[in-house]
C-alpha positions as a Python dict, from the first residue, in 0.01 Angstrom:
ca = {
    (1, 'M'): (0, 0, 0),
    (2, 'L'): (175, 320, 113),
    (3, 'D'): (120, 209, 479),
    (4, 'R'): (283, -119, 409),
    (5, 'L'): (580, 49, 245),
    (6, 'H'): (609, 302, 546),
    (7, 'G'): (613, 1, 775),
    (8, 'F'): (889, -158, 571),
    (9, 'M'): (1092, 148, 586),
    (10, 'L'): (1062, 161, 964),
    (11, 'A'): (1162, -206, 985),
    (12, 'E'): (1466, -148, 772),
    (13, 'G'): (1606, 117, 1014),
    (14, 'S'): (1508, 451, 870),
    (15, 'G'): (1185, 651, 864),
    (16, 'S'): (1128, 804, 1205),
    (17, 'R'): (1483, 741, 1326),
    (18, 'A'): (1637, 933, 1034),
    (19, 'R'): (1717, 1296, 1116),
    (20, 'W'): (1803, 1575, 877),
    (21, 'A'): (2164, 1675, 853),
    (22, 'L'): (2183, 1996, 670),
    (23, 'L'): (2549, 2031, 726),
    (24, 'N'): (2714, 1723, 567),
    (25, 'F'): (2998, 1609, 335),
    (26, 'G'): (2749, 1589, 57),
    (27, 'W'): (2773, 1957, -2),
    (28, 'L'): (3148, 1901, -79),
    (29, 'T'): (3056, 1656, -337),
    (30, 'F'): (2797, 1901, -482),
    (31, 'A'): (3034, 2195, -488),
    (32, 'A'): (3302, 1978, -661),
    (33, 'A'): (3056, 1852, -921),
    (34, 'L'): (2935, 2206, -1004),
    (35, 'T'): (3284, 2346, -1049),
    (36, 'L'): (3391, 2057, -1270),
    (37, 'S'): (3070, 2099, -1479),
    (38, 'L'): (3127, 2464, -1535),
    (39, 'L'): (3492, 2393, -1626),
    (40, 'G'): (3371, 2132, -1877),
    (41, 'V'): (3144, 2390, -2055),
    (42, 'Y'): (3441, 2629, -2073),
    (43, 'A'): (3660, 2348, -2215),
    (44, 'I'): (3385, 2240, -2467),
    (45, 'D'): (3372, 2595, -2586),
    (46, 'I'): (3745, 2610, -2643),
    (47, 'A'): (3740, 2273, -2828),
    (48, 'T'): (3434, 2355, -3048),
    (49, 'R'): (3440, 2736, -3135),
    (50, 'S'): (3474, 2739, -3504),
    (51, 'D'): (3645, 3069, -3520),
    (52, 'G'): (3920, 2959, -3286),
    (53, 'A'): (3885, 3283, -3094),
    (54, 'S'): (3726, 3387, -2760),
    (55, 'G'): (3600, 3739, -2853),
    (56, 'G'): (3229, 3793, -2918),
    (57, 'G'): (2942, 3577, -3024),
    (58, 'G'): (2891, 3403, -2678),
    (59, 'I'): (2979, 3040, -2633),
    (60, 'S'): (2957, 2773, -2909),
    (61, 'S'): (2634, 2592, -2976),
    (62, 'T'): (2790, 2264, -2835),
    (63, 'A'): (2901, 2438, -2525),
    (64, 'H'): (2568, 2597, -2488),
    (65, 'R'): (2393, 2244, -2522),
    (66, 'Q'): (2632, 2120, -2248),
    (67, 'L'): (2519, 2410, -2025),
    (68, 'V'): (2157, 2291, -2077),
    (69, 'F'): (2266, 1932, -2001),
    (70, 'V'): (2426, 2059, -1672),
    (71, 'G'): (2098, 2231, -1578),
    (72, 'A'): (1918, 1917, -1652),
    (73, 'G'): (2176, 1731, -1434),
    (74, 'V'): (2138, 1966, -1144),
    (75, 'L'): (1766, 1925, -1171),
    (76, 'A'): (1790, 1533, -1169),
    (77, 'A'): (2027, 1568, -872),
    (78, 'S'): (1769, 1790, -684),
    (79, 'I'): (1494, 1545, -760),
    (80, 'A'): (1698, 1243, -654),
    (81, 'C'): (1765, 1387, -302),
    (82, 'I'): (1409, 1498, -226),
    (83, 'P'): (1264, 1135, -148),
    (84, 'H'): (1433, 918, 109),
    (85, 'Y'): (1728, 744, -65),
    (86, 'R'): (1585, 407, 45),
    (87, 'W'): (1299, 446, -198),
    (88, 'F'): (1551, 377, -473),
    (89, 'G'): (1633, 35, -323),
    (90, 'I'): (1268, -41, -266),
    (91, 'L'): (1195, 48, -630),
    (92, 'R'): (1493, -125, -777),
    (93, 'W'): (1281, -388, -971),
    (94, 'P'): (1117, -129, -1188),
    (95, 'L'): (1438, 44, -1244),
    (96, 'I'): (1605, -278, -1348),
    (97, 'A'): (1321, -374, -1579),
    (98, 'V'): (1343, -28, -1758),
    (99, 'T'): (1722, -45, -1778),
    (100, 'I'): (1742, -396, -1925),
    (101, 'G'): (1453, -316, -2165),
    (102, 'F'): (1673, -24, -2292),
    (103, 'L'): (1984, -245, -2328),
    (104, 'V'): (1792, -510, -2501),
    (105, 'F'): (1621, -257, -2727),
    (106, 'L'): (1967, -146, -2858),
    (107, 'L'): (2043, -491, -2968),
    (108, 'I'): (1747, -554, -3176),
    (109, 'P'): (1883, -564, -3531),
    (110, 'F'): (1581, -428, -3725),
    (111, 'I'): (1547, -104, -3530),
    (112, 'P'): (1591, 181, -3788),
    (113, 'E'): (1905, 374, -3772),
    (114, 'S'): (1707, 693, -3728),
    (115, 'I'): (1643, 562, -3368),
    (116, 'V'): (1950, 362, -3300),
    (117, 'R'): (2241, 473, -3512),
    (118, 'P'): (2579, 299, -3464),
    (119, 'R'): (2877, 516, -3379),
    (120, 'N'): (3219, 372, -3436),
    (121, 'G'): (3060, 22, -3467),
    (122, 'T'): (2876, 66, -3124),
    (123, 'R'): (2497, 47, -3091),
    (124, 'G'): (2495, 235, -2756),
    (125, 'W'): (2255, 541, -2816),
    (126, 'I'): (1889, 584, -2864),
    (127, 'D'): (1774, 901, -3050),
    (128, 'F'): (1531, 1106, -2840),
    (129, 'G'): (1537, 1403, -3063),
    (130, 'P'): (1694, 1690, -2864),
    (131, 'M'): (1919, 1439, -2682),
    (132, 'D'): (2089, 1103, -2757),
    (133, 'F'): (2017, 870, -2460),
    (134, 'Q'): (2297, 615, -2363),
    (135, 'P'): (2121, 349, -2147),
    (136, 'A'): (2478, 218, -2032),
    (137, 'E'): (2504, 536, -1822),
    (138, 'L'): (2187, 466, -1642),
    (139, 'A'): (2270, 99, -1612),
    (140, 'K'): (2583, 179, -1411),
    (141, 'V'): (2375, 374, -1148),
    (142, 'V'): (2102, 109, -1134),
    (143, 'F'): (2359, -160, -1078),
    (144, 'V'): (2509, 0, -777),
    (145, 'I'): (2174, 73, -625),
    (146, 'T'): (2069, -292, -691),
    (147, 'L'): (2397, -447, -560),
    (148, 'A'): (2405, -215, -242),
    (149, 'W'): (2055, -317, -154),
    (150, 'H'): (2128, -685, -217),
    (151, 'M'): (2438, -669, 6),
    (152, 'R'): (2310, -460, 301),
    (153, 'Y'): (2246, -738, 550),
    (154, 'R'): (2399, -1041, 384),
    (155, 'R'): (2698, -1255, 532),
    (156, 'S'): (2721, -1524, 246),
    (157, 'H'): (2992, -1304, 76),
    (158, 'R'): (3236, -1385, 354),
    (159, 'R'): (3272, -1726, 181),
    (160, 'F'): (3450, -1755, -143),
    (161, 'L'): (3147, -1909, -329),
    (162, 'G'): (2922, -1644, -167),
    (163, 'L'): (3081, -1388, -421),
    (164, 'V'): (2900, -1574, -700),
    (165, 'G'): (2575, -1392, -620),
    (166, 'P'): (2714, -1028, -660),
    (167, 'G'): (2900, -1154, -968),
    (168, 'L'): (2579, -1267, -1136),
    (169, 'I'): (2418, -942, -1060),
    (170, 'A'): (2703, -765, -1237),
    (171, 'F'): (2698, -1014, -1522),
    (172, 'V'): (2371, -895, -1665),
    (173, 'P'): (2449, -529, -1746),
    (174, 'I'): (2809, -612, -1833),
    (175, 'S'): (2710, -879, -2090),
    (176, 'L'): (2452, -657, -2245),
    (177, 'I'): (2682, -356, -2269),
    (178, 'I'): (2963, -580, -2418),
    (179, 'L'): (2734, -703, -2690),
    (180, 'Q'): (2666, -337, -2816),
    (181, 'P'): (2991, -374, -2821),
    (182, 'D'): (3117, -127, -2562),
    (183, 'F'): (3384, -310, -2366),
    (184, 'G'): (3530, -1, -2188),
    (185, 'T'): (3198, 116, -2038),
    (186, 'A'): (3099, -233, -1939),
    (187, 'M'): (3426, -276, -1748),
    (188, 'M'): (3346, 39, -1539),
    (189, 'I'): (3093, -181, -1346),
    (190, 'V'): (3378, -400, -1209),
    (191, 'P'): (3543, -145, -975),
    (192, 'A'): (3198, -70, -820),
    (193, 'L'): (3138, -448, -775),
    (194, 'G'): (3466, -484, -602),
    (195, 'A'): (3426, -176, -392),
    (196, 'I'): (3086, -269, -263),
    (197, 'V'): (3167, -633, -169),
    (198, 'V'): (3487, -511, 14),
    (199, 'A'): (3305, -247, 196),
    (200, 'A'): (3032, -507, 301),
    (201, 'G'): (3300, -728, 454),
    (202, 'A'): (3430, -961, 194),
    (203, 'K'): (3762, -1106, 276),
    (204, 'L'): (4047, -956, 95),
    (205, 'R'): (4218, -1279, 10),
    (206, 'H'): (3915, -1400, -167),
    (207, 'I'): (3915, -1073, -377),
    (208, 'A'): (4288, -1104, -444),
    (209, 'V'): (4249, -1455, -567),
    (210, 'I'): (3976, -1343, -818),
    (211, 'A'): (4187, -1037, -927),
    (212, 'L'): (4498, -1275, -976),
    (213, 'V'): (4297, -1511, -1193),
    (214, 'A'): (4146, -1238, -1408),
    (215, 'A'): (4485, -1074, -1456),
    (216, 'L'): (4640, -1418, -1566),
    (217, 'A'): (4341, -1482, -1789),
    (218, 'A'): (4339, -1144, -1959),
    (219, 'P'): (4614, -1224, -2218),
    (220, 'A'): (4406, -1526, -2319),
    (221, 'S'): (4123, -1288, -2442),
    (222, 'Y'): (4351, -1115, -2699),
    (223, 'P'): (4272, -1348, -2984),
    (224, 'F'): (3909, -1280, -2937),
    (225, 'L'): (3928, -901, -2954),
    (226, 'K'): (3820, -717, -3260),
    (227, 'P'): (4099, -583, -3499),
    (228, 'Y'): (4061, -228, -3376),
    (229, 'Q'): (4075, -326, -3023),
    (230, 'K'): (4397, -528, -3093),
    (231, 'E'): (4531, -211, -3262),
    (232, 'R'): (4480, -4, -2952),
    (233, 'V'): (4653, -253, -2731),
    (234, 'V'): (4953, -256, -2974),
    (235, 'G'): (4944, 128, -3001),
    (236, 'L'): (4963, 154, -2627),
    (237, 'I'): (5254, -73, -2603),
    (238, 'R'): (5436, 140, -2875),
    (239, 'Q'): (5363, 457, -2668),
    (240, 'I'): (5517, 304, -2354),
    (241, 'Q'): (5818, 188, -2548),
    (242, 'G'): (5860, 557, -2671),
    (243, 'S'): (5816, 447, -3041),
    (244, 'Q'): (5676, 706, -3277),
    (245, 'E'): (5538, 427, -3499),
    (246, 'G'): (5158, 477, -3542),
    (247, 'A'): (5172, 861, -3454),
    (248, 'D'): (4984, 925, -3776),
    (249, 'D'): (4725, 653, -3750),
    (250, 'I'): (4622, 442, -3453),
    (251, 'N'): (4820, 655, -3201),
    (252, 'Y'): (4739, 988, -3359),
    (253, 'Q'): (4473, 1089, -3087),
    (254, 'G'): (4702, 996, -2795),
    (255, 'Y'): (5008, 1168, -2933),
    (256, 'T'): (4832, 1480, -3032),
    (257, 'A'): (4668, 1504, -2680),
    (258, 'Q'): (5008, 1456, -2515),
    (259, 'K'): (5160, 1713, -2763),
    (260, 'V'): (4901, 1986, -2672),
    (261, 'M'): (4923, 1917, -2299),
    (262, 'G'): (5298, 1948, -2313),
    (263, 'A'): (5236, 2295, -2469),
    (264, 'G'): (5065, 2392, -2147),
    (265, 'L'): (5389, 2377, -1959),
    (266, 'A'): (5348, 2450, -1575),
    (267, 'T'): (5089, 2729, -1582),
    (268, 'G'): (4923, 2706, -1917),
    (269, 'N'): (4845, 2935, -2207),
    (270, 'G'): (4606, 3228, -2271),
    (271, 'D'): (4264, 3166, -2386),
    (272, 'D'): (4315, 3261, -2753),
    (273, 'H'): (4646, 3080, -2767),
    (274, 'T'): (4496, 2756, -2619),
    (275, 'R'): (4209, 2776, -2885),
    (276, 'A'): (4455, 2807, -3166),
    (277, 'L'): (4657, 2513, -3032),
    (278, 'I'): (4347, 2290, -3008),
    (279, 'R'): (4221, 2404, -3358),
    (280, 'Y'): (4538, 2362, -3551),
    (281, 'N'): (4656, 2055, -3404),
    (282, 'S'): (4318, 1895, -3479),
    (283, 'L'): (4280, 1703, -3162),
    (284, 'P'): (4014, 1446, -3212),
    (285, 'E'): (3729, 1430, -2961),
    (286, 'A'): (3867, 1745, -2787),
    (287, 'H'): (3519, 1807, -2651),
    (288, 'N'): (3463, 1459, -2533),
    (289, 'D'): (3730, 1197, -2451),
    (290, 'M'): (4017, 1443, -2471),
    (291, 'V'): (3876, 1733, -2272),
    (292, 'Y'): (4123, 1684, -1991),
    (293, 'S'): (4400, 1766, -2248),
    (294, 'V'): (4223, 2082, -2343),
    (295, 'L'): (4214, 2202, -1985),
    (296, 'V'): (4569, 2100, -1925),
    (297, 'T'): (4672, 2309, -2234),
    (298, 'R'): (4471, 2605, -2096),
    (299, 'F'): (4578, 2586, -1732),
    (300, 'G'): (4910, 2389, -1748),
    (301, 'F'): (5031, 2110, -1522),
    (302, 'W'): (4927, 2267, -1204),
    (303, 'G'): (4580, 2326, -1347),
    (304, 'G'): (4561, 1953, -1437),
    (305, 'V'): (4654, 1883, -1085),
    (306, 'G'): (4382, 2124, -953),
    (307, 'I'): (4128, 1944, -1170),
    (308, 'L'): (4232, 1603, -1016),
    (309, 'G'): (4201, 1777, -674),
    (310, 'L'): (3843, 1869, -748),
    (311, 'Y'): (3768, 1497, -821),
    (312, 'L'): (3935, 1414, -509),
    (313, 'A'): (3715, 1653, -324),
    (314, 'W'): (3410, 1478, -483),
    (315, 'L'): (3535, 1144, -363),
    (316, 'L'): (3628, 1254, -9),
    (317, 'G'): (3275, 1426, 19),
    (318, 'T'): (3104, 1112, -99),
    (319, 'L'): (3312, 874, 139),
    (320, 'G'): (3254, 1110, 415),
    (321, 'V'): (2885, 1078, 377),
    (322, 'A'): (2934, 692, 374),
    (323, 'A'): (3128, 716, 694),
    (324, 'M'): (2872, 912, 876),
    (325, 'C'): (2586, 692, 763),
    (326, 'A'): (2477, 426, 1002),
    (327, 'D'): (2242, 263, 736),
    (328, 'P'): (2421, -20, 551),
    (329, 'F'): (2235, 55, 216),
    (330, 'G'): (2327, 421, 228),
    (331, 'R'): (2694, 329, 304),
    (332, 'L'): (2722, 76, 26),
    (333, 'L'): (2537, 321, -229),
    (334, 'C'): (2797, 591, -160),
    (335, 'V'): (3088, 360, -168),
    (336, 'G'): (2965, 207, -518),
    (337, 'L'): (2910, 547, -668),
    (338, 'A'): (3258, 668, -547),
    (339, 'A'): (3419, 373, -712),
    (340, 'L'): (3233, 437, -1057),
    (341, 'I'): (3342, 797, -1061),
    (342, 'A'): (3697, 712, -948),
    (343, 'A'): (3741, 438, -1215),
    (344, 'Q'): (3609, 650, -1489),
    (345, 'T'): (3836, 936, -1397),
    (346, 'I'): (4141, 717, -1377),
    (347, 'V'): (4084, 554, -1707),
    (348, 'N'): (3999, 882, -1895),
    (349, 'V'): (4308, 1070, -1749),
    (350, 'G'): (4525, 753, -1827),
    (351, 'M'): (4394, 771, -2188),
    (352, 'N'): (4487, 1148, -2228),
    (353, 'V'): (4841, 1087, -2071),
    (354, 'G'): (4907, 763, -2268),
    (355, 'L'): (4898, 500, -1996),
    (356, 'V'): (4564, 345, -2084),
    (357, 'P'): (4437, 252, -2434),
    (358, 'I'): (4183, 487, -2573),
    (359, 'V'): (3855, 305, -2515),
    (360, 'G'): (3588, 585, -2538),
    (361, 'I'): (3535, 648, -2160),
    (362, 'T'): (3426, 1002, -2092),
    (363, 'L'): (3559, 1213, -1798),
    (364, 'P'): (3273, 1259, -1541),
    (365, 'F'): (3125, 1616, -1528),
    (366, 'L'): (3375, 1762, -1794),
    (367, 'S'): (3313, 1556, -2119),
    (368, 'Y'): (3029, 1648, -2353),
    (369, 'G'): (2719, 1438, -2343),
    (370, 'G'): (2367, 1458, -2215),
    (371, 'S'): (2334, 1112, -2078),
    (372, 'S'): (2676, 1121, -1921),
    (373, 'I'): (2626, 1451, -1745),
    (374, 'V'): (2271, 1371, -1608),
    (375, 'A'): (2396, 1028, -1490),
    (376, 'V'): (2682, 1175, -1287),
    (377, 'W'): (2478, 1445, -1143),
    (378, 'L'): (2215, 1180, -1054),
    (379, 'T'): (2496, 1000, -848),
    (380, 'T'): (2570, 1342, -678),
    (381, 'G'): (2201, 1379, -593),
    (382, 'L'): (2200, 1025, -453),
    (383, 'V'): (2498, 1105, -233),
    (384, 'L'): (2359, 1433, -113),
    (385, 'G'): (2030, 1251, -39),
    (386, 'V'): (2217, 1013, 188),
    (387, 'G'): (2410, 1289, 361),
    (388, 'L'): (2089, 1490, 432),
    (389, 'R'): (1929, 1200, 615),
    (390, 'R'): (2173, 1076, 886),
    (391, 'T'): (2053, 783, 1077),
    (392, 'T'): (2115, 767, 1441),
    (393, 'Q'): (2087, 395, 1485),
    (394, 'S'): (2061, 67, 1286),
    (395, 'Y'): (1845, -219, 1396),
    (396, 'R'): (2040, -481, 1219),
    (397, 'P'): (2431, -540, 1239),
    (398, 'S'): (2646, -503, 915),
    (399, 'F'): (3002, -500, 796),
    (400, 'E'): (3202, -537, 1110),
    (401, 'Y'): (3354, -876, 1143),
    (402, 'A'): (3614, -1044, 1361),
    (403, 'D'): (3900, -1215, 1181),
    (404, 'G'): (3777, -1541, 1037),
    (405, 'D'): (3432, -1492, 1170),
    (406, 'A'): (3129, -1495, 945),
    (407, 'Q'): (2912, -1315, 1206),
    (408, 'P'): (2922, -944, 1246),
    (409, 'V'): (3058, -779, 1560),
    (410, 'L'): (2808, -581, 1740),
    (411, 'S'): (2955, -239, 1858),
    (412, 'N'): (2755, 52, 1994),
    (413, 'V'): (2462, -49, 1786),
    (414, 'R'): (2119, -92, 1924),
    (415, 'T'): (1952, -405, 1766),
    (416, 'R'): (1643, -590, 1766),
    (417, 'P'): (1538, -925, 1581),
    (418, 'S'): (1423, -856, 1233),
    (419, 'P'): (1059, -924, 1193),
}
């Protein structure tokens, strides 16, 4: 069995033709992830220290748990980059089965609340004792692996109807997550879907038509939203209009976040002052969804820009690995993971500054949560694994098309017929 798998790896364009590349852009991704994670532990300590002061006693228990989660995440990343990254594609079916099994388990109505306890009306977590596990976080990563493997040598997506296949792959996790219901997390899969099919050579005019139809159809979904979802949309419109209506109810979280961020001014506040501002303004979810507001309060506008710069460094490192990879699966894997992190960051920061409705999306590497931090570190490990194994040739063409042509253009690529 192992000999057959090894032969398959060679036929796919890796194995003996892959060489180690210890110096690669993946280390930039790793360094940015580590810096963000440590900043997250500090921000969580500010948000959760009960005495509201920095002196004595070490970090808060919540921050300590986050530090343990970071350690688990770094371990997961280290394990993920040890085997050849193509093994994740080869083993996609077991990964899919486990992920779907967890997502379906959450929807079984007679599971006791001691195992699946709804939070804010969402059945999204499984209680494993020391840590609550959120299968949707795993589902996003497994989706990217699955779609990247599916698209690595295909040409059908160059036709409009050929995009149905990738859409169906995305439909499964999206629909199961929406049924929890967790609309915000489910929609984070869509940018990854779009990024992968575009990177694989889909025609931009086809993508534009789909995006336009979706945008026009979005208002029609409003009557089907739950009451709290409608309130969030209305609340966002009020914020954009500058109305203070709802500042004490539906918009309380958003207005409070913007108020404490404004107190950070250009360069921020001292540690003790920041803790007092967060504590006495009662910022909801300060350690989770609103952790960016905590850091901007502490380090000011320029500190907030610097944090966004760290995310940009993570993305540049990941896309740099993709650019240096000759293997189509590795390239698409990195592009899809970059889209996941970018989309989640944009939505969360948008929530904090009042440009996006508050939909419960965490900020990668910074927000509190075991499942979230392990999942984003797993993406970092996968990227580093691709970077460490730089392929020098590809036996099958991919992704370079002449205008209007469904056949890839061969350019400086050694090829042979696939077996």
